C-alpha positions in Angstrom: 175.7 73.6 -16.4 176.5 74.5 -20.0 175.6 71.9 -22.6 176.7 71.2 -26.1 174.8 69.2 -28.7 176.7 66.3 -30.3 175.8 63.6 -32.8 176.3 60.0 -31.6 176.1 56.8 -33.7 175.1 53.7 -31.7 173.9 50.2 -32.4 170.2 50.0 -33.3 169.4 47.4 -30.6 171.1 49.5 -28.0 169.0 52.5 -29.1 165.8 50.4 -28.8 166.8 49.4 -25.3 167.5 53.0 -24.4 164.1 54.1 -25.8 162.4 51.5 -23.6 164.1 52.9 -20.6 163.0 56.4 -21.6 159.4 55.1 -22.2 159.5 53.5 -18.7 160.6 56.9 -17.3 163.9 55.5 -16.0 165.4 58.5 -17.8 163.6 61.6 -18.8 165.3 61.8 -22.2 167.8 60.1 -24.4 170.2 63.0 -23.8 169.9 62.6 -20.0 170.6 58.9 -20.3 173.7 59.4 -22.4 174.9 62.1 -20.0 174.5 60.0 -16.9 176.1 57.0 -18.6 179.1 59.0 -19.7 179.5 60.6 -16.2 179.4 57.1 -14.6 182.0 55.7 -17.1 184.3 58.7 -16.7 184.1 58.4 -12.9 185.0 54.7 -13.1 188.0 55.5 -15.3 189.2 58.2 -12.8 188.8 55.7 -9.9 190.7 53.0 -11.8 193.5 55.5 -12.6 193.7 56.6 -9.0 193.9 53.0 -7.8 196.6 52.2 -10.4 198.7 55.2 -9.3 198.2 54.3 -5.6 199.4 50.8 -6.3 202.7 52.2 -7.5 203.4 53.8 -4.1 205.8 52.2 -1.7 204.2 52.2 1.8 207.5 52.5 3.6 208.7 55.4 1.5 205.3 57.2 1.9 205.4 56.6 5.7 208.9 58.0 5.9 207.9 61.1 3.9 204.8 61.6 6.1 206.8 61.3 9.3 209.6 63.6 8.1 210.0 66.3 10.6 207.7 64.7 13.2 210.5 63.8 15.5 211.0 67.4 16.6 207.3 68.0 17.0 206.9 64.9 19.1 209.6 66.2 21.5 207.8 69.5 22.0 204.2 68.2 22.2 202.9 67.9 25.8 202.0 64.5 27.2 198.3 63.8 27.6 
């Protein structure tokens, strides 16, 4: 994966806590900790957006769309 160096300004206490985690080998480096934290946050945002969009769907309309054209197929499928 390609990486890009960026400068980040954070609270001094937050940095001290992060440095403790690096010292405890929870993360190998500050950079890796930031990368993992950002990936987690972005994944949560994507899930939240997906849930919000799904909440806008109308189940009856979606079912009708999913079943559209199924009537013909049901007639030609063999009985099991």
